[in-house]
VOBA-1610 file (N, C-alpha, C; in pm, whole numbers, padded with zeros to 5 digits, always signed):
BEGIN
Met+00075-00101+00004Met+00028+00009-00009Met+00045+00111-00019Ala+00087+00218-00093Ala+00119+00309-00078Ala+00119+00394+00021Ser+00243+00453+00080Ser+00257+00546+00204Ser+00125+00666+00198Asn+00113+00749+00079Asn+00017+00880+00063Asn-00102+00745-00005Thr-00212+00888+00056Thr-00364+00819+00016Thr-00397+00983-00052Leu-00489+00923-00137Leu-00566+01055-00200Leu-00692+01071-00112Val-00732+01154-00006Val-00882+01205+00066Val-00874+01338-00035Ser-01005+01327-00116Ser-01085+01445-00129Ser-00982+01542-00251Gly-00898+01459-00310Gly-00852+01517-00406Gly-00722+01546-00359Lys-00684+01584-00263Lys-00577+01582-00148Lys-00425+01501-00092Ala-00373+01526-00117Ala-00230+01450-00035Ala-00221+01458+00105Arg-00229+01316+00161Arg-00228+01314+00323Arg-00098+01221+00343Val-00021+01346+00387Val+00116+01248+00470Val+00137+01231+00600Arg+00183+01079+00639Arg+00153+01043+00726Arg+00243+01148+00807Pro+00248+01182+00945Pro+00286+01222+00990Pro+00459+01182+01099Arg+00548+01208+01064Arg+00654+01133+01138Arg+00672+01128+01296Arg+00746+01077+01359Arg+00741+01107+01487Arg+00868+01148+01492Arg+00867+01275+01573Arg+01040+01340+01618Arg+01099+01263+01736Arg+01200+01240+01714Arg+01311+01215+01776Arg+01375+01287+01915Leu+01392+01238+02023Leu+01447+01355+02106Leu+01594+01327+02093Arg+01660+01472+02097Arg+01793+01493+02085Arg+01819+01518+02148Ile+01955+01508+02219Ile+02003+01549+02354Ile+02165+01621+02282Pro+02166+01737+02262Pro+02283+01817+02218Pro+02426+01695+02292Ala+02554+01697+02227Ala+02620+01630+02263Ala+02704+01720+02392Pro+02738+01811+02372Pro+02788+01881+02511Pro+02712+01827+02648Ala+02561+01822+02628Ala+02504+01795+02753Ala+02482+01650+02755Leu+02549+01592+02724Leu+02603+01430+02714Leu+02729+01415+02786Leu+02827+01473+02695Leu+02890+01499+02787Leu+02938+01569+02905Leu+02871+01615+02994Leu+02873+01740+03084Leu+02778+01656+03156Ala+02704+01584+03143Ala+02598+01481+03237Ala+02692+01395+03327Pro+02769+01326+03330Pro+02833+01273+03397Pro+02930+01336+03522Ser+02958+01475+03499Ser+03021+01570+03568Ser+02934+01608+03662Phe+02855+01647+03590Phe+02696+01728+03621Phe+02612+01629+03774Leu+02643+01463+03766Leu+02562+01400+03830Leu+02663+01374+03951Ile+02782+01359+03948Ile+02929+01358+04057Ile+02852+01460+04097Val+02888+01625+04075Val+02866+01695+04134Val+02765+01715+04240Ser+02643+01699+04168Ser+02516+01699+04260Ser+02521+01605+04381Ile+02573+01491+04320Ile+02577+01364+04452Ile+02714+01420+04545Phe+02784+01406+04554Phe+02937+01440+04663Phe+02934+01618+04662Val+02876+01699+04651Val+02894+01850+04678Val+02751+01862+04706Tyr+02637+01872+04671Tyr+02508+01912+04724Tyr+02430+01817+04786Val+02431+01740+04773Val+02386+01614+04833Val+02436+01599+04977Phe+02607+01622+04967Phe+02643+01650+05100Phe+02631+01755+05170Ile+02594+01877+05081Ile+02558+01967+05175Ile+02444+01939+05255Ala+02350+01894+05176Ala+02191+01884+05243Ala+02211+01804+05376Tyr+02306+01673+05335Tyr+02347+01577+05434Tyr+02369+01653+05568Thr+02478+01771+05562Thr+02531+01804+05635Thr+02478+01898+05734Ile+02387+01966+05628Ile+02272+02056+05719Ile+02177+01997+05800Gly+02174+01861+05751Gly+02078+01784+05837Gly+02105+01715+05979Val+02253+01698+05974Val+02367+01650+06076Val+02339+01812+06213Ser+02371+01863+06129Ser+02431+02020+06204Ser+02247+02048+06264Leu+02152+02025+06219Leu+02025+02048+06279Leu+01970+01943+06374Ser+02023+01828+06375Ser+01983+01700+06459Ser+02045+01716+06609Lys+01974+01619+06675Lys+01993+01620+06832Lys+02116+01546+06901Ala+02120+01445+06809Ala+02220+01385+06883Ala+02275+01265+06781Trp+02313+01313+06619Trp+02347+01232+06545Trp+02472+01148+06572Arg+02481+01042+06558Arg+02615+00958+06518Arg+02662+00879+06433Pro+02745+00843+06404Pro+02809+00780+06291Pro+02773+00647+06255Ala+02744+00561+06355Ala+02709+00434+06393Ala+02518+00495+06410Lys+02457+00589+06435Lys+02311+00593+06488Lys+02272+00737+06389Pro+02253+00717+06301Pro+02218+00835+06225Pro+02106+00879+06222Asp+02115+00999+06350Asp+01933+00993+06412Asp+01930+01149+06381Phe+01836+01157+06280Phe+01794+01318+06225Phe+01677+01353+06313Thr+01684+01324+06417Thr+01575+01392+06532Thr+01575+01534+06562Met+01541+01666+06513Met+01574+01805+06563Met+01559+01838+06669Ser+01689+01912+06692Ser+01691+01943+06810Ser+01609+02055+06820Asp+01590+02068+06974Asp+01484+02163+07005Asp+01541+02296+07138Pro+01551+02426+07030Pro+01472+02429+06927Pro+01573+02378+06823Trp+01535+02418+06672Trp+01630+02392+06574Trp+01737+02435+06597Tyr+01744+02578+06603Tyr+01868+02613+06625Tyr+01988+02613+06733Lys+01948+02516+06803Lys+02042+02504+06913Lys+02191+02517+06909Asn+02233+02390+06810Asn+02355+02374+06735Asn+02462+02498+06749Tyr+02400+02585+06670Tyr+02394+02741+06589Tyr+02401+02801+06732His+02342+02818+06797His+02323+02902+06932His+02462+02842+06988Ser+02470+02712+07067Ser+02605+02678+07123Ser+02715+02686+07087Ile+02754+02743+06977Ile+02904+02765+06894Ile+02886+02907+06881Ala+02742+02972+06893Ala+02792+03115+06888Ala+02800+03179+06990Ile+02759+03104+07116Ile+02812+03181+07242Ile+02977+03078+07290Ser+03002+02983+07211Ser+03148+02938+07230Ser+03244+03028+07253Pro+03346+03065+07343Pro+03418+03182+07353Pro+03558+03083+07198Arg+03548+02997+07198Arg+03613+02926+07123Arg+03605+02943+06985Phe+03520+02978+06933Phe+03449+02969+06816Phe+03408+03127+06782Gln+03383+03199+06894Gln+03413+03372+06889Gln+03575+03396+06828Ala+03633+03299+06907Ala+03763+03358+06862Ala+03821+03300+06735Asp+03790+03234+06683Asp+03763+03144+06546Asp+03730+03259+06420Ile+03629+03310+06457Ile+03587+03417+06366Ile+03655+03549+06382Arg+03661+03598+06528Arg+03786+03721+06531Arg+03912+03640+06442Asn+03987+03532+06398Asn+04110+03514+06396Asn+04063+03490+06212Thr+03934+03435+06171Thr+03913+03433+06013Thr+03923+03589+05983Val+03840+03663+06027Val+03848+03819+05971Val+03993+03850+05993Ile+04087+03857+06088Ile+04209+03897+06133Ile+04280+03865+05983Leu+04280+03723+05983Leu+04382+03720+05921Leu+04345+03680+05760Thr+04207+03719+05747Thr+04152+03738+05628Thr+04215+03886+05555Val+04188+03992+05613Val+04246+04123+05566Val+04375+04079+05590Val+04488+04063+05676Val+04641+04036+05657Val+04708+04022+05541Phe+04636+03908+05538Phe+04665+03815+05439Phe+04638+03872+05326Val+04534+03878+05282Val+04492+03931+05151Val+04547+04054+05087Val+04527+04168+05209Val+04569+04290+05174Val+04775+04287+05137Gly+04842+04208+05259Gly+04971+04192+05234Gly+05006+04133+05072Ser+04932+04037+05069Ser+04997+03952+04940Ser+04920+04002+04802Ile+04837+04092+04800Ile+04773+04164+04694Ile+04902+04298+04654Val+04966+04406+04778Val+05035+04445+04757Val+05162+04415+04762Gly+05233+04297+04792Gly+05346+04299+04756Gly+05335+04193+04608Gly+05233+04110+04572Gly+05257+04070+04494Gly+05237+04188+04362Phe+05178+04282+04372Phe+05199+04420+04255Phe+05321+04409+04272Leu+05391+04454+04353Leu+05540+04512+04369Leu+05619+04422+04323Leu+05625+04288+04388Leu+05689+04223+04279Leu+05654+04227+04137Ala+05565+04174+04075Ala+05533+04220+03953Ala+05555+04352+03861Val+05549+04436+03932Val+05623+04566+03877Val+05790+04550+03842Leu+05819+04472+03977Leu+05982+04468+03937Leu+05999+04338+03851Val+05936+04263+03811Val+06032+04128+03768Val+05964+04177+03636His+05839+04284+03586His+05834+04318+03457His+05952+04387+03414Asn+06010+04476+03481Asn+06137+04582+03398Asn+06236+04533+03423Ala+06250+04376+03564Ala+06383+04320+03477Ala+06410+04202+03363Leu+06451+04302+03265Leu+06451+04288+03134Leu+06542+04170+03083His+06648+04113+03181His+06743+04039+03090His+06742+03945+03230Ala+06647+03939+03321Ala+06691+03841+03412Ala+06466+03800+03508Arg+06441+03837+03344Arg+06268+03830+03444Arg+06251+03680+03416Gly+06251+03577+03331Gly+06230+03451+03388Gly+06265+03395+03483Phe+06381+03417+03557Phe+06473+03364+03659Phe+06393+03415+03773Phe+06335+03523+03799Phe+06288+03624+03919Phe+06125+03560+03895Arg+06045+03538+03789Arg+05935+03491+03791Arg+05934+03367+03819Gly+06021+03264+03840Gly+06082+03096+03893Gly+06076+03122+04021Val+06163+03202+04049Val+06177+03213+04226Val+06065+03276+04308Phe+05965+03405+04320Phe+05861+03404+04339Phe+05806+03326+04334Leu+05733+03245+04223Leu+05659+03127+04219Leu+05672+03015+04255Leu+05800+02975+04333Leu+05865+02854+04385Leu+05733+02833+04506Pro+05733+02905+04612Pro+05678+02891+04723Pro+05523+02847+04694Tyr+05436+02876+04572Tyr+05344+02874+04562Tyr+05324+02693+04531Ala+05443+02671+04493Ala+05433+02476+04418Ala+05434+02418+04570Leu+05473+02490+04670Leu+05492+02358+04815Leu+05328+02350+04835Ser+05325+02287+04917Ser+05178+02208+04965Ser+05192+02339+05151Phe+05068+02371+05163Phe+05081+02392+05289Phe+05114+02342+05419Ile+05131+02209+05428Ile+05159+02105+05546Ile+05337+02180+05524Val+05395+02184+05412Val+05544+02170+05388Val+05599+02320+05452Thr+05483+02403+05402Thr+05499+02568+05437Thr+05513+02546+05567Gly+05375+02541+05677Gly+05348+02533+05809Gly+05495+02443+05880Val+05539+02356+05835Val+05626+02275+05921Val+05775+02370+05914Val+05815+02413+05792Val+05922+02499+05750Val+05913+02646+05888Trp+05798+02677+05823Trp+05778+02788+05946Trp+05764+02777+06111Arg+05685+02709+06140Arg+05711+02640+06255Arg+05866+02639+06281Trp+05928+02631+06208Trp+06083+02600+06296Trp+06095+02730+06287Leu+06088+02813+06198Leu+06153+02922+06166Leu+06134+03031+06275Phe+05973+03007+06339Phe+05877+03064+06452Phe+05924+03021+06596Asn+06013+02915+06615Asn+06011+02834+06708Asn+06106+02969+06855Pro+06078+02964+06956Pro+06100+03035+06995Pro+06292+03041+07075Val+06332+02927+07012Val+06461+02912+07088Val+06534+02887+06948Thr+06467+02865+06820Thr+06578+02850+06714Thr+06513+02966+06605Gly+06577+02921+06485Gly+06511+02998+06353Gly+06552+03152+06413Val+06417+03258+06349Val+06466+03392+06374Val+06502+03439+06498Asn+06496+03340+06652Asn+06543+03433+06741Asn+06667+03395+06787Leu+06706+03288+06671Leu+06872+03254+06668Leu+06961+03389+06583Leu+06865+03392+06494Leu+06924+03556+06380Leu+06946+03700+06458Leu+06842+03685+06584Leu+06832+03829+06639Leu+06980+03799+06776Lys+06959+03705+06758Lys+07037+03683+06917Lys+07213+03681+06809Tyr+07260+03600+06707Tyr+07381+03625+06718Tyr+07396+03768+06604Ser+07284+03829+06562Ser+07336+03972+06519Ser+07345+04068+06586Gly+07303+04040+06696Gly+07336+04145+06790Gly+07219+04210+06860Val+07093+04191+06798Val+06948+04258+06825Val+06934+04267+06972Ser+06952+04094+07006Ser+06848+04100+07115Ser+06960+04152+07262Ser+07105+04143+07207Ser+07184+04228+07342Ser+07164+04379+07323Ala+07136+04391+07211Ala+07122+04586+07213Ala+07006+04600+07291Tyr+06870+04516+07271Tyr+06729+04535+07320Tyr+06767+04487+07470Gln+06810+04444+07516Gln+06818+04384+07662Gln+06914+04524+07694His+07044+04547+07678His+07111+04676+07715His+06983+04774+07702Met+06893+04835+07599Met+06821+04925+07651Met+06695+04935+07749Thr+06658+04788+07713Thr+06533+04784+07796Thr+06568+04718+07944Gly+06662+04619+07972Gly+06690+04560+08088Gly+06585+04413+08070His+06558+04394+07939His+06462+04240+07906His+06526+04222+07810Lys+06531+04060+07841Lys+06537+03980+07715Lys+06430+04004+07637Leu+06506+04005+07506Leu+06418+03971+07360Leu+06432+03854+07299Gln+06305+03727+07327Gln+06293+03622+07297Gln+06146+03649+07229Pro+06110+03700+07128Pro+05955+03636+07142Pro+05922+03539+07069Gly+05795+03498+07151Gly+05697+03378+07104Gly+05669+03339+07001Trp+05596+03444+06872Trp+05601+03420+06785Trp+05446+03351+06806Val+05447+03242+06726Val+05334+03167+06721Val+05293+03096+06898Thr+05359+03159+06950Thr+05324+03079+07110Thr+05281+03177+07218Ser+05248+03274+07172Ser+05254+03378+07232Ser+05086+03428+07206Pro+05037+03391+07366Pro+04883+03454+07394Pro+04869+03572+07369Thr+04943+03689+07383Thr+04903+03845+07358Thr+04808+03862+07243Val+04725+03957+07286Val+04608+04013+07204Val+04622+04180+07177Val+04616+04229+07112Val+04658+04374+07130Val+04522+04452+07054Gly+04530+04589+07132Gly+04395+04597+07028Gly+04267+04596+07095Asp+04231+04538+07190Asp+04101+04446+07249Asp+04048+04578+07245Ile+03896+04558+07213Ile+03780+04634+07160Ile+03647+04590+07238Ser+03730+04507+07323Ser+03567+04409+07346Ser+03478+04508+07425Gly+03565+04584+07549Gly+03499+04655+07640Gly+03435+04757+07553Leu+03463+04819+07467Leu+03431+04937+07389Leu+03274+04929+07352Leu+03297+04796+07269Leu+03184+04744+07175Leu+03081+04713+07290Asn+03047+04664+07390Asn+02958+04634+07507Asn+02937+04783+07532Lys+02953+04871+07561Lys+02885+05001+07581Lys+02859+05059+07438Val+02917+05041+07359Val+02838+05123+07212Val+02715+04997+07143Leu+02716+04909+07147Leu+02671+04802+07069Leu+02551+04700+07182Pro+02476+04738+07240Pro+02347+04662+07317Pro+02317+04553+07276Gly+02337+04437+07398Gly+02330+04311+07349Gly+02425+04226+07300Ser+02550+04286+07312Ser+02697+04210+07272Ser+02765+04142+07401His+02692+04124+07500His+02728+04106+07600His+02795+03945+07612Phe+02724+03870+07480Phe+02762+03735+07493Phe+02902+03708+07435Ile+02967+03840+07367Ile+03071+03800+07314Ile+03205+03813+07432Glu+03257+03657+07445Glu+03355+03656+07555Glu+03452+03595+07511Thr+03508+03676+07394Thr+03626+03676+07355Thr+03713+03804+07320Gln+03827+03840+07330Gln+03896+03941+07323Gln+03926+03983+07162Leu+03821+04082+07126Leu+03818+04155+07027Leu+03953+04227+06989Gly+04034+04184+06967Gly+04183+04248+06928Gly+04231+04144+06828Ile+04373+04194+06828Ile+04496+04102+06716Ile+04547+04036+06770Pro+04551+03890+06801Pro+04634+03839+06834Pro+04792+03862+06756Val+04882+03821+06829Val+05034+03848+06747Val+05053+03734+06715Ala+05045+03615+06759Ala+05078+03441+06679Ala+04982+03453+06543Leu+04863+03526+06529Leu+04791+03515+06411Leu+04881+03576+06307Leu+04957+03718+06345Leu+05061+03776+06244Leu+05151+03684+06198Ala+05210+03574+06274Ala+05327+03520+06170Ala+05216+03386+06110Val+05129+03330+06117Val+05073+03259+06034Val+05021+03333+05933Ala+04973+03511+05910Ala+04933+03525+05796Ala+05078+03569+05735Leu+05187+03603+05779Leu+05327+03610+05723Leu+05328+03472+05630Ala+05350+03379+05713Ala+05365+03232+05678Ala+05278+03217+05535Ala+05150+03238+05539Ala+05092+03231+05415Ala+05045+03321+05271Gly+05095+03467+05321Gly+05146+03526+05223Gly+05270+03558+05185Trp+05375+03480+05261Trp+05494+03372+05181Trp+05461+03293+05065Gln+05380+03200+05103Gln+05326+03126+04965Gln+05258+03179+04846Leu+05134+03283+04902Leu+05063+03313+04808Leu+05092+03436+04731Thr+05167+03519+04816Thr+05225+03668+04722Thr+05254+03664+04578Gly+05348+03487+04583Gly+05344+03470+04396Gly+05264+03442+04284Phe+05143+03391+04396Phe+05022+03359+04283Phe+04991+03462+04235Ala+04973+03628+04376Ala+04924+03741+04330Ala+05028+03778+04176Met+05086+03773+04239Met+05242+03810+04132Met+05206+03798+03975Ala+05233+03677+03974Ala+05165+03604+03874Ala+05032+03686+03785Met+04939+03692+03858Met+04804+03768+03778Met+04833+03919+03784Phe+04910+03966+03779Phe+04961+04078+03812Phe+05026+04152+03690Leu+05118+04031+03680Leu+05242+04027+03579Leu+05159+03989+03479Ala+05055+03877+03448Ala+05013+03883+03313Ala+04884+03984+03292Gly+04898+04129+03356Gly+04808+04226+03317Gly+04883+04341+03254Leu+05034+04294+03331Leu+05137+04401+03258Leu+05161+04409+03170Thr+05183+04267+03124Thr+05223+04245+02989Thr+05070+04241+02912Ala+04969+04257+02913Ala+04873+04257+02843Ala+04892+04429+02844Ile+04921+04531+02894Ile+04948+04673+02869Ile+04999+04682+02748Pro+04941+04717+02633Pro+05017+04821+02530Pro+05113+04915+02527Ser+05197+04860+02490Ser+05328+04982+02455Ser+05294+05154+02445Glu+05176+05128+02330Glu+05136+05299+02310Glu+05087+05375+02427Val+05067+05290+02554Val+05000+05282+02629Val+05070+05411+02732Arg+05203+05334+02775Arg+05281+05382+02826Arg+05367+05486+02793Glu+05356+05458+02609Glu+05426+05591+02562Glu+05345+05740+02542Ala+05205+05708+02567Ala+05115+05806+02517Ala+05092+05898+02687Ala+05121+05819+02800Ala+05138+05841+02937Ala+05281+05930+02929Met+05370+05927+02899Met+05514+05955+02935Met+05530+06090+02823Met+05450+06097+02707Met+05425+06221+02619Met+05368+06339+02680Asp+05248+06270+02771Asp+05127+06355+02844Asp+05223+06402+03021Gly+05343+06325+03062Gly+05393+06417+03151Gly+05432+06329+03223Ala+05313+06209+03224Ala+05291+06097+03367Ala+05388+05985+03303Gly+05543+06023+03376Gly+05636+05898+03387Gly+05700+05858+03493Gly+05692+05716+03520Gly+05781+05687+03661Gly+05693+05658+03723Arg+05666+05697+03882Arg+05580+05688+03987Arg+05451+05698+03913Arg+05415+05827+03831Arg+05293+05888+03821Arg+05207+05794+03718Tyr+05321+05719+03642Tyr+05228+05604+03513Tyr+05163+05519+03647Tyr+05234+05455+03718Tyr+05176+05350+03751Tyr+05100+05376+03838Leu+05087+05499+03931Leu+04962+05546+04010Leu+04828+05589+03914Ser+04874+05624+03811Ser+04753+05695+03712Ser+04714+05615+03657Val+04815+05540+03623Val+04777+05425+03457Val+04750+05332+03525Val+04854+05246+03538Val+04842+05085+03601Val+04772+05017+03693Val+04769+05080+03819Val+04647+05084+03880Val+04527+05093+03894Pro+04456+05193+03791Pro+04295+05159+03755Pro+04361+05034+03696Met+04428+05064+03563Met+04426+04845+03491Met+04383+04748+03546Met+04447+04791+03680Met+04515+04682+03708Met+04357+04615+03820Lys+04267+04695+03822Lys+04179+04704+03932Lys+04073+04571+03911Pro+04052+04534+03788Pro+03983+04377+03792Pro+04062+04262+03804Ile+04219+04321+03782Ile+04240+04196+03853Ile+04310+04170+04002Ala+04299+04297+04039Ala+04305+04293+04190Ala+04194+04218+04287Val+04062+04245+04216Val+03958+04201+04225Val+03975+04071+04266Thr+03963+04015+04152Thr+03969+03850+04113Thr+04081+03797+04216Thr+04206+03876+04230Thr+04279+03795+04301Thr+04229+03766+04448Ala+04170+03910+04492Ala+04130+03902+04623Ala+04001+03799+04645Val+03925+03800+04559Val+03826+03697+04603Val+03911+03577+04605Ile+03982+03525+04528Ile+04065+03386+04522Ile+04129+03408+04647Leu+04217+03498+04723Leu+04295+03461+04840Leu+04203+03473+04952Thr+04057+03565+04931Thr+03995+03537+05078Thr+03920+03424+05111Tyr+03865+03337+04943Tyr+03865+03217+04946Tyr+03944+03095+05018Val+04073+03106+04998Val+04181+03042+05049Val+04180+03058+05206Ala+04144+03199+05224Ala+04175+03236+05410Ala+04071+03140+05520Leu+03957+03185+05408Leu+03869+03155+05468Leu+03808+02983+05509Lys+03953+02914+05419Lys+03878+02724+05459Lys+04041+02669+05506Met+04100+02799+05537Met+04275+02756+05556Met+04314+02656+05725Phe+04324+02574+05668Phe+04300+02477+05755Phe+04494+02403+05797Asp+04522+02315+05664Asp+04658+02284+05702Asp+04759+02314+05715Leu+04796+02465+05670Leu+04855+02570+05737Leu+04879+02595+05898Val+04778+02588+05926Val+04763+02657+06042Val+04765+02522+06137Phe+04714+02388+06097Phe+04697+02294+06143Phe+04892+02237+06165Ala+04954+02267+06108Ala+05079+02209+06062Ala+05156+02346+06172Met+05146+02462+06146Met+05227+02565+06186Met+05209+02542+06348Ser+05105+02544+06399Ser+05037+02656+06541Ser+04972+02546+06593Gly+04875+02455+06502Gly+04726+02412+06570Gly+04644+02566+06657Ser+04570+02476+06709Ser+04473+02639+06764Ser+04541+02735+06839Gly+04636+02744+06921Gly+04794+02831+06953Gly+04704+02842+07057Val+04801+02907+07157Val+04733+02960+07355Val+04659+03018+07345Gly+04515+03016+07382Gly+04450+03068+07413Gly+04340+03120+07319Phe+04338+03013+07194Phe+04314+03022+07084Phe+04324+03101+06974Ala+04473+03161+07012Ala+04507+03328+06923Ala+04548+03271+06787Thr+04579+03141+06711Thr+04578+03059+06597Thr+04456+02990+06541Asp+04349+02993+06624Asp+04254+02899+06607Asp+04158+02942+06476Thr+04135+02813+06384Thr+04043+02916+06285Thr+03929+02774+06277Pro+03794+02829+06184Pro+03682+02728+06190Pro+03721+02580+06149Gly+03853+02549+06074Gly+03871+02485+05986Gly+03912+02379+06122Val+04030+02401+06214Val+04079+02350+06306Val+03951+02304+06432Tyr+03848+02400+06412Tyr+03736+02396+06505Tyr+03657+02290+06437Val+03650+02264+06332Val+03541+02148+06303Val+03627+02000+06272Tyr+03757+02030+06274Tyr+03810+01877+06290Tyr+03865+01786+06433Glu+03850+01921+06512Glu+03891+01927+06656Glu+03779+01853+06747Thr+03613+01922+06688Thr+03534+01880+06701Thr+03458+01753+06665Met+03519+01746+06550Met+03450+01629+06529Met+03507+01505+06572Tyr+03646+01473+06550Tyr+03717+01374+06559Tyr+03797+01345+06712Lys+03797+01499+06796Lys+03849+01445+06990Lys+03753+01460+07053Ala+03634+01551+07000Ala+03541+01611+07065Ala+03388+01492+07083Leu+03401+01430+06944Leu+03265+01376+06924Leu+03161+01371+06921Lys+03169+01552+06864Lys+03048+01572+06850Lys+03025+01669+06684Pro+02970+01542+06620Pro+02901+01564+06494Pro+02852+01726+06469Asn+02742+01697+06533Asn+02649+01787+06513Asn+02682+01933+06543Leu+02780+01986+06618Leu+02835+02112+06630Leu+02914+02134+06530Ala+03028+02032+06506Ala+03097+02048+06386Ala+03075+02025+06278Ser+02939+01995+06206Ser+02871+02049+06116Ser+02806+02156+06114Ala+02751+02202+06209Ala+02714+02349+06230Ala+02833+02474+06182Ala+02931+02422+06267Ala+03082+02485+06204Ala+03067+02516+06080Ser+03061+02431+06028Ser+03106+02386+05862Ser+02987+02449+05762Ile+02848+02448+05850Ile+02780+02546+05731Ile+02826+02672+05792Val+02841+02724+05862Val+02882+02849+05900Val+02979+02880+05816Met+03116+02809+05818Met+03212+02850+05712Met+03175+02825+05545Leu+03105+02752+05510Leu+03004+02739+05381Leu+02949+02883+05330Val+02857+02944+05438Val+02812+03047+05435Val+02892+03180+05432Leu+03036+03180+05523Leu+03069+03254+05490Leu+03131+03256+05359Val+03211+03152+05312Val+03276+03159+05188Val+03180+03219+05067Cys+03049+03162+05043Cys+02951+03206+04983Cys+02910+03367+04959Leu+02938+03423+05111Leu+02906+03547+05104Leu+02999+03642+05025Ile+03084+03594+04987Ile+03250+03643+04896Ile+03227+03608+04712Val+03216+03449+04778Val+03212+03402+04605Val+03056+03412+04533Val+02968+03405+04554Val+02850+03447+04504Val+02845+03538+04479Pro+02822+03684+04506Pro+02813+03795+04430Pro+02938+03823+04347Tyr+03050+03812+04389Tyr+03149+03784+04245Tyr+03124+03731+04127Leu+03089+03604+04167Leu+03019+03526+04040Leu+02889+03567+03930Ala+02788+03656+04049Ala+02707+03686+04003Ala+02736+03827+03920Arg+02799+03880+03966Arg+02902+04003+03880Arg+02979+03994+03760His+03034+03877+03775His+03107+03857+03638His+02991+03839+03554Ser+02933+03751+03584Ser+02783+03670+03489Ser+02713+03779+03400Lys+02689+03875+03493Lys+02634+04000+03438Lys+02719+04049+03373Arg+02851+04062+03379Arg+02901+04146+03304Arg+02951+04110+03176Gln+02922+03958+03164Gln+02952+03811+03062Gln+02863+03892+02968Gly+02683+03873+03062Gly+02590+03912+02941Gly+02578+04043+02922Thr+02643+04175+02937Thr+02635+04274+02860Thr+02708+04261+02809Asp+02860+04243+02775Asp+02894+04218+02690Asp+02887+04188+02509
//
């Protein structure tokens, strides 16, 4: 029988069935999407469930919600240790990110102007970035040991003797073992902000945390240098020639021309380094641990010790979710702004 039949003098064609066609990119990305969905988003949801539970245990996954439901979050909020962790995270992030960006930009300018040995200096300053945080933490822990490392340099260079002669006190900094907190504003905060009496930690700058920030900056400044160096290389030579013709040479050229052009790179670098600082664990754990009086403690160390030493997975999960929220507050606005900018281009 013919496929076409005549009905009322007109040809009627049988409709063909449409086949579902899946684009090739979707097929290639499907396994990755499935893996990310399971091992990221499903586990995040699972962690949220544990953080809200009353008595979850690995051998007894009881998701009975605590009463009230935010009890675990309230417990870590009034904990002096976790309050110190948030303080340390803010200070470490600011000192580490600002120091790395400023140092990276200055190194990038120096390397960019080193015409004959640019490749050598670029490799030297990038070498620390190739190390792991564990290696960096072990090395800097030895350098900041109260009886070795830097203190030996102070001793044999005569600085310790001169300091003792001038002040009458022996110069032997504790570095990462110092419990000193300078610039405490907790008393002033209680007067200015009503309801802040629950803060039981000193709101100042722990001296020991500055040593950790120095070690982290030593390792990541090379990364910031590489970012700025790529931006400096991309500046056309005509821009510098035009600036010199207008009288903007030397320092004025960098302040008025280069720095504004490096702003997008600085923002991207700041977001990446902030993400690194917020989740920093291995460097702190290898270098100083929680420190004396939690002077160098971070949320990552708190989660580890609460989960595996104190055996309180619900509190550790609550702290993990707080870390996730802190990271999202930095990364999500940047990604949204970047996507919006790409959409308008």
